[in-house]
C-alpha positions as CSV (number, residue, x, y, z in Angstrom):
1,X,-7.7,-15.6,-55.7
2,X,-4.7,-14.7,-53.3
3,X,-7.2,-12.9,-51.2
4,X,-9.6,-16.0,-51.1
5,X,-6.4,-18.3,-50.3
6,X,-5.6,-16.0,-47.3
7,X,-9.0,-15.6,-45.9
8,X,-9.2,-19.5,-46.1
9,X,-6.0,-19.9,-44.1
10,X,-7.2,-17.5,-41.7
11,X,-10.5,-19.3,-41.4
12,X,-9.3,-22.9,-41.6
13,X,-9.8,-24.9,-37.9
14,X,-6.4,-26.0,-37.1
15,X,-7.4,-27.7,-33.4
16,X,-10.7,-28.1,-31.8
17,X,-12.0,-27.6,-28.1
18,X,-15.1,-29.4,-28.0
19,X,-17.2,-28.6,-30.9
20,X,-15.5,-25.2,-31.6
21,X,-12.8,-25.0,-33.9
22,X,-9.5,-22.9,-33.6
23,X,-8.3,-20.9,-36.4
24,X,-5.0,-18.4,-36.9
25,X,-7.9,-15.6,-37.4
26,X,-9.4,-16.2,-34.2
27,X,-6.0,-16.9,-32.7
28,X,-5.0,-13.3,-33.8
29,X,-8.1,-11.7,-32.5
30,X,-8.0,-13.1,-29.2
31,X,-4.4,-12.0,-28.8
32,X,-5.1,-8.2,-29.8
33,X,-8.2,-8.6,-27.3
34,X,-5.9,-9.7,-24.5
35,X,-3.3,-7.3,-25.2
36,X,-5.7,-4.5,-25.5
37,X,-6.8,-5.3,-21.9
38,X,-3.1,-5.4,-20.5
39,X,-2.8,-2.1,-22.1
40,X,-5.7,-1.1,-20.5
41,X,-4.4,-2.1,-16.8
42,X,-1.1,-0.7,-17.4
43,X,-2.8,2.7,-18.0
44,X,-5.1,2.4,-15.1
45,X,-1.7,1.6,-12.6
46,X,-0.5,4.8,-14.2
47,X,-3.6,6.9,-13.4
48,X,-3.8,5.2,-9.8
49,X,-0.4,6.4,-9.1
50,X,-0.9,10.0,-10.2
51,X,-4.2,10.2,-8.3
52,X,-2.3,8.8,-5.1
53,X,0.2,11.7,-5.5
54,X,-2.3,14.3,-6.1
55,X,-5.5,13.4,-3.6
56,X,-3.0,13.3,-0.5
57,X,-2.3,10.7,1.9
58,X,-5.5,10.3,3.3
59,X,-7.4,9.3,0.3
60,X,-4.4,7.2,-0.9
61,X,-5.2,4.2,0.6
62,X,-9.1,4.1,-0.7
63,X,-7.5,5.0,-4.3
64,X,-5.0,1.9,-4.2
65,X,-8.0,-0.5,-3.2
66,X,-10.0,0.7,-6.2
67,X,-7.2,0.7,-8.5
68,X,-6.5,-3.2,-7.4
69,X,-10.0,-4.2,-7.5
70,X,-10.6,-2.4,-11.2
71,X,-7.4,-4.3,-12.4
72,X,-8.4,-7.5,-11.1
73,X,-12.1,-7.1,-13.0
74,X,-10.3,-5.7,-16.1
75,X,-8.0,-8.6,-16.6
76,X,-10.9,-11.2,-15.8
77,X,-13.0,-9.3,-18.4
78,X,-9.9,-9.4,-20.8
79,X,-9.6,-13.1,-20.4
80,X,-13.1,-14.0,-21.2
81,X,-13.4,-11.3,-24.1
82,X,-10.2,-13.5,-25.3
83,X,-12.0,-16.9,-25.0
84,X,-14.8,-15.4,-26.8
85,X,-12.9,-14.2,-29.5
86,X,-11.3,-17.7,-30.1
87,X,-15.1,-18.7,-30.8
88,X,-14.9,-21.2,-28.1
89,X,-18.3,-22.0,-26.4
90,X,-17.9,-21.3,-22.8
91,X,-20.0,-24.0,-21.7
92,X,-17.8,-26.4,-23.7
93,X,-15.3,-25.3,-21.0
94,X,-17.2,-26.8,-18.0
95,X,-14.6,-29.8,-18.1
96,X,-11.6,-27.8,-18.0
97,X,-13.3,-25.7,-15.3
98,X,-13.5,-28.8,-13.3
99,X,-9.8,-30.0,-13.8
100,X,-9.1,-26.2,-12.9
101,X,-10.8,-26.8,-9.7
102,X,-8.8,-29.7,-8.9
103,X,-5.7,-28.1,-9.7
104,X,-6.7,-25.3,-7.4
105,X,-7.1,-28.0,-4.6
106,X,-4.0,-29.4,-5.2
107,X,-1.2,-27.1,-6.6
108,X,-2.7,-23.9,-6.6
109,X,-3.9,-24.0,-3.2
110,X,-0.8,-21.4,-2.1
111,X,-1.7,-18.9,-5.0
112,X,-5.2,-18.9,-4.1
113,X,-4.4,-18.2,-0.5
114,X,-2.1,-15.3,-1.0
115,X,-4.6,-14.0,-3.6
116,X,-7.4,-13.8,-0.8
117,X,-4.8,-12.7,1.7
118,X,-4.1,-9.9,-0.5
119,X,-7.5,-8.9,-0.8
120,X,-8.0,-9.3,3.2
121,X,-5.1,-6.9,3.6
122,X,-6.6,-4.4,1.3
123,X,-9.9,-4.2,3.0
124,X,-8.6,-4.9,6.5
125,X,-6.4,-1.9,6.3
126,X,-4.4,-3.6,9.3
127,X,-1.2,-3.0,6.8
128,X,-1.0,-0.2,4.4
129,X,1.2,1.2,1.8
130,X,3.6,3.3,3.6
131,X,3.4,1.4,6.8
132,X,6.8,0.4,8.2
133,X,6.4,-3.3,9.5
134,X,8.6,-5.9,11.4
135,X,8.3,-9.5,10.3
136,X,8.9,-12.6,12.4
137,X,12.8,-13.2,11.6
138,X,13.4,-9.4,12.5
139,X,13.0,-8.0,8.8
140,X,12.1,-4.5,8.8
141,X,11.1,-2.3,6.0
142,X,8.4,-0.2,4.6
143,X,5.5,-1.5,2.3
144,X,5.7,-0.3,-1.0
145,X,2.6,-2.1,-2.5
146,X,0.1,-4.9,-2.0
147,X,-0.3,-7.2,-5.0
148,X,-2.5,-10.3,-5.9
149,X,0.2,-12.7,-4.6
150,X,2.9,-10.7,-2.7
151,X,3.4,-7.5,-0.7
152,X,6.6,-5.7,-1.6
153,X,8.6,-4.3,1.1
154,X,11.8,-2.2,0.8
155,X,14.2,-2.4,3.7
156,X,16.5,0.6,4.7
157,X,19.1,-1.5,2.8
158,X,17.1,-0.7,-0.3
159,X,16.6,-4.3,-0.8
160,X,13.3,-5.4,-2.5
161,X,11.4,-7.9,-0.8
162,X,8.6,-10.0,-1.8
163,X,6.7,-11.5,1.2
164,X,3.4,-13.7,0.5
165,X,0.3,-12.2,1.2
166,X,-0.4,-15.5,3.5
167,X,2.6,-15.1,5.5
168,X,1.3,-11.5,6.5
169,X,-2.2,-12.8,7.3
170,X,-1.0,-15.9,9.4
171,X,2.0,-14.8,10.9
172,X,3.0,-12.2,13.4
173,X,3.8,-8.8,12.0
174,X,4.7,-5.6,14.0
175,X,3.5,-2.5,12.5
176,X,5.3,0.4,13.8
177,X,3.6,3.0,12.1
178,X,-0.3,1.9,11.9
179,X,-2.6,4.7,11.8
180,X,0.4,6.8,10.6
181,X,1.3,7.7,14.6
182,X,4.9,7.6,15.9
183,X,6.0,5.3,19.0
184,X,7.7,5.7,22.1
185,X,11.8,4.5,22.0
186,X,13.9,3.6,24.9
187,X,17.6,4.3,24.2
188,X,19.7,2.6,27.4
189,X,22.9,4.2,28.6
190,X,24.9,3.7,31.9
191,X,26.9,6.1,34.2
192,X,29.4,5.6,37.2
193,X,27.6,4.8,40.3
194,X,28.9,8.0,41.5
195,X,27.3,10.3,39.1
196,X,24.7,12.9,39.9
197,X,21.2,11.6,38.8
198,X,19.7,15.0,38.2
199,X,22.6,16.1,36.4
200,X,22.4,13.1,34.2
201,X,18.8,13.7,33.5
202,X,18.9,17.3,32.7
203,X,22.0,16.7,30.5
204,X,20.5,14.1,28.5
205,X,17.2,15.6,28.3
206,X,18.5,19.0,26.9
207,X,20.7,16.7,24.3
208,X,17.8,14.5,23.3
209,X,15.4,17.8,22.9
210,X,18.2,19.5,20.6
211,X,18.1,16.4,18.1
212,X,16.0,17.3,15.1
213,X,14.2,13.7,14.8
214,X,12.3,14.5,18.4
215,X,8.9,15.7,18.8
216,X,7.9,18.5,21.5
217,X,6.7,17.8,24.6
218,X,2.7,17.2,24.2
219,X,0.8,15.4,27.1
220,X,1.9,12.2,27.9
221,X,4.4,12.3,25.0
222,X,7.2,14.0,26.7
223,X,11.2,13.3,26.6
224,X,12.2,11.6,29.9
225,X,15.1,9.8,31.6
226,X,14.6,6.8,33.8
227,X,16.8,5.2,36.2
228,X,16.1,1.5,35.5
229,X,18.7,-0.5,37.5
230,X,21.7,-0.9,39.1
231,X,24.9,-2.7,37.6
232,X,27.7,-3.9,39.2
233,X,29.6,-0.8,38.5
234,X,27.2,1.4,36.8
235,X,23.9,3.2,36.8
236,X,21.4,1.7,34.3
237,X,19.5,4.4,32.7
238,X,17.1,4.8,29.6
239,X,16.3,7.8,27.5
240,X,12.4,7.5,26.8
241,X,11.7,9.8,23.8
242,X,8.8,10.3,21.3
243,X,10.4,10.5,17.6
244,X,8.8,12.0,14.4
245,X,7.4,9.4,12.0
246,X,9.8,9.5,9.4
247,X,12.6,8.5,12.2
248,X,10.9,5.7,13.3
249,X,11.0,4.1,9.4
250,X,14.8,4.6,10.0
251,X,15.3,2.7,13.5
252,X,18.9,2.2,12.8
253,X,19.9,5.8,12.1
254,X,17.5,7.1,14.8
255,X,19.4,5.0,17.6
256,X,22.6,6.1,16.6
257,X,21.6,9.7,16.6
258,X,20.4,9.6,19.9
259,X,23.3,7.5,21.3
260,X,25.8,9.8,19.7
261,X,23.9,12.9,21.4
262,X,24.1,10.9,24.7
263,X,27.5,10.5,24.7
264,X,28.2,14.3,23.7
265,X,26.1,15.3,26.6
266,X,27.9,13.1,29.0
267,X,31.4,13.9,27.9
268,X,30.3,17.8,28.0
269,X,29.3,17.8,31.4
270,X,32.1,15.5,33.0
271,X,29.8,12.7,33.7
272,X,31.9,9.8,33.8
273,X,30.7,6.6,31.6
274,X,31.8,3.2,33.2
275,X,34.5,0.7,32.2
276,X,34.1,-3.0,33.2
277,X,36.1,-3.6,36.3
278,X,37.4,-7.0,37.3
279,X,39.0,-7.8,40.8
280,X,41.9,-10.9,41.1
281,X,42.4,-12.8,44.0
282,X,45.3,-14.9,44.9
283,X,44.6,-17.6,47.2
284,X,48.3,-18.3,47.6
285,X,51.9,-17.1,46.7
286,X,55.0,-19.0,46.9
287,X,53.4,-21.7,48.4
288,X,51.9,-19.4,51.1
289,X,48.2,-18.6,51.7
290,X,47.0,-15.3,53.0
291,X,49.2,-12.9,54.9
292,X,52.0,-15.6,55.3
293,X,52.2,-15.5,51.4
294,X,52.2,-11.8,51.2
295,X,55.3,-11.2,53.6
296,X,57.5,-13.9,51.4
297,X,56.4,-11.8,48.4
298,X,57.7,-8.4,50.1
299,X,60.9,-10.1,51.5
300,X,61.6,-11.3,47.6
301,X,61.0,-7.9,46.4
302,X,63.0,-6.0,49.0
303,X,67.0,-5.4,48.2
304,X,69.1,-7.6,50.3
305,X,72.1,-6.1,52.3
306,X,74.5,-8.1,50.4
307,X,73.2,-6.6,47.2
308,X,73.9,-3.4,48.7
309,X,77.4,-4.2,49.7
310,X,78.1,-5.9,46.6
311,X,77.2,-2.7,44.6
312,X,79.3,-0.3,46.6
313,X,82.3,-2.7,46.4
314,X,81.9,-2.4,42.7
315,X,81.6,1.1,42.7
316,X,84.7,1.6,44.8
317,X,87.0,-0.6,42.7
């Protein structure tokens, strides 16, 4: 009797979708089916990460794309299986599908744009996991993952950012490490106008090549020093250098390292680093202009004869 009562409880419809009745048993079955699908997705994610680590960087992107597509398919099939386990006739969901289409056209438009943007990023390969990018607002960081809604970016301050995929598709994005290639860096510095240009060039190039971040000269990728302009009290130079790919992903540390090396090189070679100079001109002095004012100032500055006599009298007394 108890088993019969429990069976009746599990099979008794508690709600209807069209002509299909929802029972407690069907809800439990659907929950188990969907939970199993989510667990399978979690296992797949772990497997993909391990495969990326073992297969190397060249095949990492293809593995990531395959893993993402497999996850989407597994979630879709899991959802369909859960709905089927509920005992719902999928043809009865046509009205719901129409309402969902209206919702997508209105409230879910941005979600769909981000999802499609994520697929474009995966197949376009303009931005890949591991790239160092710069957004329109100047934010810079390394791409950690490309998800269905947003791309995870980790800044050099260890701040995790979620950037909507549509922003990466529609906005201006600078990829500093596209195709895993390095870039040329310009480090500005100044010396006194009287500095020996050849001495400056040789000292700074030697210092830059001694920095571990600098790549060896190869073809057009050479460490150079350019004289780029003349200031009011200085010669304006630029160190042009090709750093390693890992250094490009840490621009603040990279620039600080080269500036430190340049300063040490200039000081060790006795090359003067100019300071701002200002010239002050007085148009009038004591109500007089030009040389007349200067003569009045000199006369006022010189000790008078009476002051000298007074001093001698005081010392005699």
